[in-house]
C-alpha positions as CSV (number, residue, x, y, z in Angstrom):
1,M,100.2,90.2,160.3
2,H,99.3,93.2,162.4
3,L,102.1,95.6,163.4
4,A,100.8,97.8,166.2
5,D,103.3,100.7,166.0
6,E,106.5,101.8,164.4
7,T,108.7,100.2,167.0
8,T,107.1,96.8,166.3
9,A,107.4,97.5,162.6
10,E,111.1,98.1,162.9
11,E,111.5,94.7,164.5
12,V,110.6,93.1,161.2
13,S,113.3,93.1,158.5
14,A,112.9,94.9,155.2
15,D,113.3,91.5,153.4
16,E,110.4,90.0,155.4
17,V,108.2,93.0,154.8
18,A,109.1,92.9,151.1
19,I,107.7,89.4,150.9
20,I,104.4,90.6,152.4
21,F,104.3,93.6,150.1
22,S,104.6,91.3,147.1
23,F,101.0,90.3,147.6
24,L,99.7,93.8,147.6
25,S,98.9,96.3,144.8
26,H,101.2,99.2,144.1
27,V,98.6,101.6,145.7
28,D,98.5,99.6,148.9
29,I,102.3,99.4,149.0
30,M,102.7,103.1,148.6
31,R,100.2,103.7,151.5
32,A,102.0,101.2,153.7
33,R,105.4,103.0,153.7
34,V,105.0,104.3,157.2
35,C,108.6,103.9,158.4
36,K,112.1,103.6,157.1
37,T,112.1,99.8,157.2
38,W,108.9,99.6,155.2
39,R,110.2,102.2,152.7
40,D,113.3,100.1,152.2
41,A,111.1,97.0,151.8
42,A,109.0,98.8,149.1
43,K,112.2,99.4,147.1
44,K,113.0,95.6,147.3
45,T,109.4,94.4,146.6
46,L,108.7,92.7,143.3
47,V,105.4,94.5,142.7
48,P,102.6,92.2,141.3
49,L,101.3,92.7,137.9
50,W,98.7,95.4,138.7
51,D,97.6,97.7,135.9
52,F,99.0,101.2,136.6
53,K,97.8,103.8,134.1
54,V,99.6,107.1,133.5
55,D,96.8,109.1,131.9
56,S,97.1,112.5,133.7
57,V,99.6,114.8,135.3
58,R,98.6,113.5,138.7
59,S,99.3,109.8,137.7
60,Y,102.5,110.9,136.0
61,N,103.7,112.5,139.2
62,A,102.8,109.2,140.9
63,M,105.0,107.4,138.4
64,R,107.9,109.8,139.2
65,V,107.6,108.9,142.9
66,M,107.3,105.1,142.2
67,A,110.4,105.2,139.9
68,T,112.4,105.6,143.1
69,S,110.0,104.2,145.8
70,L,108.9,101.1,143.8
71,P,111.6,100.5,141.2
72,N,110.5,96.9,140.8
73,L,107.1,97.8,139.4
74,Q,106.3,95.2,136.7
75,Q,103.4,96.7,134.7
76,I,102.6,100.2,133.4
77,A,100.5,101.8,130.7
78,L,101.3,105.2,129.2
79,F,98.5,107.4,127.8
80,N,98.1,111.1,127.0
81,L,98.6,113.4,129.9
82,G,95.8,115.8,129.1
83,E,95.4,119.0,127.1
84,G,98.5,121.3,127.3
85,H,100.8,118.5,128.4
86,K,103.2,116.2,126.6
87,Y,106.2,114.0,127.1
88,S,109.6,115.4,126.4
89,D,110.6,115.3,122.7
90,G,112.8,112.5,121.7
91,E,115.7,112.1,119.3
92,D,115.1,113.2,115.7
93,A,111.7,114.7,116.7
94,D,109.3,116.0,114.0
95,E,110.1,119.7,114.0
96,A,106.7,120.8,112.8
97,W,105.1,119.0,115.8
98,V,107.8,120.4,118.1
99,A,106.7,123.9,117.1
100,A,103.0,123.0,117.3
101,T,103.4,121.8,120.9
102,A,106.0,124.4,122.0
103,N,103.6,125.9,124.6
104,D,102.7,122.5,126.2
105,T,104.2,121.6,129.5
106,S,106.9,118.9,128.9
107,H,107.3,115.9,131.2
108,D,110.4,113.7,131.4
109,I,109.8,110.2,129.9
110,D,113.3,109.0,130.8
111,I,112.2,108.3,134.4
112,I,110.7,105.0,133.2
113,S,114.2,103.7,132.8
114,S,114.4,103.2,136.6
115,L,111.7,100.4,136.3
116,T,114.2,97.8,135.4
117,K,111.9,94.9,136.4
118,L,109.2,96.0,133.9
119,R,107.4,93.0,132.3
120,V,104.3,94.6,130.7
121,L,104.4,97.9,128.9
122,Q,101.5,99.5,127.1
123,I,101.9,102.8,125.1
124,D,98.9,104.6,123.6
125,T,99.8,108.3,123.3
126,K,98.6,109.3,119.9
127,L,100.3,112.6,119.2
128,F,102.1,113.1,122.5
129,L,105.3,111.2,121.9
130,N,107.5,112.8,119.3
131,G,110.7,111.2,118.0
132,R,112.9,108.3,119.0
133,Y,113.0,107.0,122.6
134,P,115.6,104.2,123.1
135,V,114.7,104.2,126.8
136,L,111.2,102.7,125.9
137,F,112.8,99.7,124.4
138,D,115.5,98.7,127.0
139,F,113.8,96.3,129.4
140,P,115.6,93.0,129.6
141,L,112.6,91.3,131.5
142,L,109.8,92.7,129.3
143,S,107.5,90.0,128.1
144,E,104.5,92.0,126.8
145,L,104.7,95.2,124.7
146,R,101.7,97.0,123.2
147,I,102.0,100.2,121.3
148,T,98.9,101.7,119.5
149,T,98.0,104.8,117.7
150,S,101.3,106.7,117.8
151,D,101.7,109.2,114.9
152,H,105.1,110.6,115.8
153,L,106.8,107.9,117.9
154,T,109.7,106.7,115.8
155,F,111.0,103.2,116.3
156,D,111.8,100.0,114.4
157,L,111.6,96.3,115.0
158,G,115.4,96.1,115.4
159,M,115.2,98.1,118.6
160,L,113.0,95.4,120.2
161,S,115.5,92.6,119.4
162,T,118.3,94.3,121.2
163,G,116.6,95.9,124.2
164,C,113.8,93.4,124.9
165,P,115.3,89.9,124.6
166,S,112.5,88.2,126.7
167,L,109.6,89.4,124.7
168,K,106.6,87.0,124.4
169,E,103.8,89.1,123.2
170,L,104.1,92.0,120.7
171,E,101.2,94.1,119.7
172,L,101.8,97.1,117.4
173,S,98.8,98.9,115.8
174,G,98.4,102.1,113.9
175,N,102.1,103.2,114.3
176,Q,102.8,105.4,111.4
177,E,106.5,105.8,112.1
178,L,107.2,102.1,112.8
179,A,109.7,100.7,110.3
180,G,111.7,97.5,109.9
181,N,111.7,94.0,108.4
182,L,110.0,91.0,110.0
183,R,113.4,89.3,109.9
184,S,114.5,91.6,112.7
185,L,112.3,89.5,115.0
186,R,114.3,86.4,114.4
187,V,116.5,87.1,117.5
188,L,113.3,86.6,119.5
189,K,112.6,83.3,117.8
190,D,112.7,81.2,121.0
191,T,110.5,83.6,123.1
192,L,107.8,85.1,120.9
193,E,104.3,83.6,121.3
194,K,102.1,86.4,119.9
195,V,102.9,88.8,117.1
196,Q,100.3,91.3,116.1
197,I,101.4,94.2,113.7
198,N,98.3,95.9,112.2
199,N,98.2,99.0,110.0
200,C,101.9,99.8,110.3
201,Q,102.5,100.7,106.7
202,Q,106.3,100.7,106.7
203,I,106.8,97.2,107.9
204,E,108.1,94.8,105.3
205,G,109.3,91.2,104.8
206,D,108.0,87.7,104.2
207,F,105.8,86.3,106.9
208,M,107.5,82.9,106.3
209,D,110.6,84.3,108.0
210,L,108.8,83.5,111.2
211,A,107.8,79.9,110.2
212,D,110.4,78.2,112.5
213,F,109.4,80.1,115.7
214,P,108.7,77.2,118.0
215,R,106.4,79.0,120.5
216,L,104.5,81.3,118.1
217,K,100.7,80.8,118.6
218,K,99.2,83.9,117.0
219,L,100.4,85.8,113.9
220,D,98.3,88.8,112.8
221,L,99.9,91.0,110.2
222,W,96.6,92.5,108.9
223,H,96.8,95.9,107.1
224,R,93.9,97.8,105.6
225,Y,95.9,99.3,102.8
226,D,99.0,98.4,100.8
227,T,101.9,97.0,102.7
228,A,105.3,95.5,101.9
229,V,104.6,92.3,103.8
230,T,104.7,89.4,101.3
231,G,104.5,85.6,101.2
232,D,102.2,82.7,100.2
233,V,100.2,80.5,102.6
234,R,100.8,77.6,100.2
235,D,104.5,77.7,101.3
236,I,103.5,76.7,104.8
237,G,104.9,73.2,105.2
238,E,104.1,70.4,107.6
239,D,106.8,71.4,110.0
240,D,106.3,75.2,109.8
241,F,104.7,77.2,112.5
242,P,104.5,74.2,114.9
243,A,102.5,76.0,117.6
244,L,100.4,78.4,115.5
245,E,96.7,78.6,116.4
246,S,95.7,81.7,114.6
247,L,96.8,83.4,111.4
248,L,95.6,86.6,109.7
249,L,97.6,88.1,106.8
250,P,97.2,91.2,104.5
251,A,96.1,91.2,100.9
252,T,99.7,91.4,99.7
253,V,100.2,87.8,100.8
254,C,98.7,85.1,98.7
255,G,95.9,83.9,100.9
256,G,95.7,87.1,103.0
257,M,92.5,88.9,103.6
258,Y,91.1,90.6,100.4
259,Y,93.6,88.7,98.3
260,E,92.8,88.9,94.6
261,F,93.5,85.9,92.2
262,Q,94.8,86.6,88.7
263,L,93.4,83.4,87.2
264,I,90.4,81.2,88.0
265,S,92.6,78.2,87.4
266,E,94.7,79.1,90.4
267,V,91.9,78.6,92.9
268,P,91.4,74.8,93.2
269,S,94.9,74.0,94.2
270,F,94.9,77.0,96.5
271,M,91.8,75.7,98.3
272,Q,93.3,72.3,98.6
273,A,96.3,74.0,100.4
274,I,93.9,75.8,102.7
275,H,92.1,72.5,103.4
276,L,95.4,70.9,104.4
277,L,96.2,73.8,106.8
278,L,92.8,73.5,108.4
279,Q,93.2,69.7,108.8
280,R,96.4,70.3,110.7
281,T,95.1,73.4,112.7
282,P,91.3,73.7,112.6
283,T,91.5,77.1,114.5
284,L,94.0,78.6,112.2
285,F,91.6,81.1,110.5
286,R,88.8,83.0,112.3
287,E,85.6,81.2,111.5
288,D,83.6,84.3,110.7
289,L,86.3,85.4,108.2
290,L,86.9,82.0,106.8
291,L,83.2,81.4,105.9
292,R,83.4,84.5,103.7
293,A,86.8,83.4,102.5
294,F,88.5,86.5,103.7
295,S,86.8,88.3,100.8
296,W,89.0,86.5,98.3
297,C,88.0,87.3,94.8
298,L,89.0,87.5,91.2
299,S,91.1,90.5,90.3
300,L,89.5,93.1,88.1
301,D,92.8,93.0,86.1
302,S,92.4,89.2,85.5
303,P,92.0,88.1,81.9
304,D,89.1,85.9,83.2
305,C,87.2,89.0,84.4
306,Y,84.7,90.8,82.3
307,D,82.1,93.6,82.4
308,Y,78.6,92.7,83.6
309,H,75.0,93.9,83.8
310,Y,74.1,96.4,86.4
311,Q,70.3,95.9,86.5
312,Y,69.3,95.2,90.0
313,E,67.5,92.0,89.3
314,I,70.3,90.3,87.4
315,P,73.0,88.6,89.5
316,F,76.6,89.7,89.3
317,P,79.1,87.3,87.8
318,P,80.4,84.9,90.5
319,F,83.8,86.4,91.0
320,T,84.0,86.1,94.8
321,L,85.0,83.0,96.8
322,Q,83.1,81.6,99.7
323,I,84.0,78.7,102.1
324,I,81.1,76.4,102.5
325,R,80.5,74.5,105.8
326,A,77.6,72.1,105.9
327,G,77.6,70.3,109.2
328,S,81.1,68.8,109.5
329,R,81.7,69.0,105.7
330,L,83.9,71.7,104.2
331,G,83.9,73.0,100.6
332,W,84.1,76.2,98.6
333,S,82.2,77.9,95.8
334,W,82.3,80.9,93.6
335,N,79.4,83.4,94.4
336,S,78.0,86.6,93.1
337,S,78.5,88.8,96.1
338,N,79.9,92.3,95.4
339,P,81.5,94.5,98.1
340,W,80.0,97.6,96.4
341,S,76.5,96.3,96.2
342,A,73.7,96.3,98.8
343,R,72.2,93.2,97.4
344,I,71.4,90.6,100.0
345,V,70.9,87.5,97.8
346,H,74.3,86.0,96.7
347,H,74.0,83.3,94.0
348,L,76.3,80.4,94.4
349,C,78.0,78.2,91.8
350,E,78.1,74.5,92.4
351,I,80.0,73.5,95.5
352,N,83.5,72.1,95.2
353,W,83.7,69.8,98.2
354,L,86.9,69.3,100.1
355,D,85.6,66.7,102.5
356,P,83.8,63.4,101.7
357,E,80.0,63.3,102.5
358,P,79.4,62.2,106.1
359,S,78.0,58.7,106.6
360,S,74.2,58.5,106.9
361,E,74.9,56.6,110.1
362,S,76.8,59.5,111.6
363,S,75.4,61.8,114.3
364,G,76.0,64.9,112.2
365,Y,74.4,63.6,109.0
366,E,71.0,65.2,109.7
367,A,72.6,68.6,110.3
368,Y,74.6,68.2,107.1
369,I,71.4,67.5,105.0
370,E,69.6,70.5,106.5
371,A,72.5,72.8,105.7
372,L,72.8,71.3,102.2
373,Q,69.2,72.0,101.4
374,R,69.6,75.6,102.4
375,L,72.6,75.9,100.1
376,E,70.9,74.3,97.2
377,Q,68.3,77.1,97.2
378,R,71.1,79.5,96.3
379,I,72.4,77.4,93.5
380,D,69.9,78.5,90.9
381,F,71.2,81.0,88.4
382,Y,74.6,79.2,88.2
383,R,73.3,75.7,88.3
384,G,75.8,73.3,86.6
385,Y,78.7,75.7,86.9
386,H,81.6,74.8,89.3
387,V,83.6,77.8,88.0
388,P,82.4,81.2,86.8
389,P,80.9,81.1,83.3
390,T,82.7,82.7,80.4
391,E,81.5,86.1,79.3
392,D,79.4,84.6,76.5
393,E,77.9,82.1,78.9
394,Y,77.1,84.8,81.4
395,N,75.4,87.0,78.8
396,R,73.3,84.0,77.7
397,L,72.2,83.4,81.3
398,C,71.3,87.0,81.7
399,E,69.2,86.9,78.5
400,E,67.4,83.8,79.7
401,F,66.8,85.4,83.0
402,E,65.3,88.6,81.5
403,R,63.0,86.5,79.2
404,N,61.7,84.7,82.3
405,V,61.1,87.8,84.4
406,P,57.3,88.5,84.6
């Protein structure tokens, strides 16, 4: 549509112009507000999901204008405003940080409350939000929320459940002041499709509290250090997590990344449980992490663990687990890899297969045999052992190895 002048523009209703504007970006809409009718239309327009970043004082001022001119903006991302600038301090702000930033120019964050149609909100402000801001968690239509690297932003999972009832995707990472129990998300049971909470040390609860979420496709609760998140992947039943496609858990969960077993005897039944989960959902675990078995290993505190030789040539005891994939066949093995060692060669114990050998008539049989031959080359030092040798057996193997070294 071409409108030649303001008189012609006035002949088109604000509602009609609003429909046209709904196909434009927020930048184009702001530029197009050439008359009262079009300005009124802009206020009515449901602005498409264009990425609007507030990462400077200039873009902050643009947000202030749009809060009244384009109140139906659906997507916004808040970043740092630049050196010497910060957002206004929130409730229960960290007094030390208030004092440290006392000379910074403060900018009102509450203007975001005018964007009542917001559907996507991203916050990455590091040190420039301080305290509690209920206004950031009160968007009834919000479907995606991402908050990363906030050291002083204080909030909890319960705030999401009351102020963001339509939430589908939740990504929280590196938020030191985030607290709450996973159970708080249960009010979002029928909407959540993705939950990613990484390196938020104060989060607690059993991941199985989310097992009956019918739409949940991704659950990532990975945490580098200790966390209060608990659970056991062996508790996942046939009807649990019906839509889940991807799962990553911390070491505090049995089966999480870097989980440590207390007994060697626990492992076979555990691996059978993992196999059942993979049969139901082949994509459940990331392939690159799965093949190194999430760095699962025997705990140093285990009664089955013992001291070992530190000579470079002698293999470590096989206290680390590895998933084995040969063609279409899946199995697992103990191996001698060590996270504190630069050694490249990892010696395997005998493979404990989870799947039957593929038929020689099958199309993947040749690939299976080729992979198996490569694996067999690594089963030398621990030939005949399906589980780690006892300390006496290991010492005997080391002595034999030293006698045979030229």
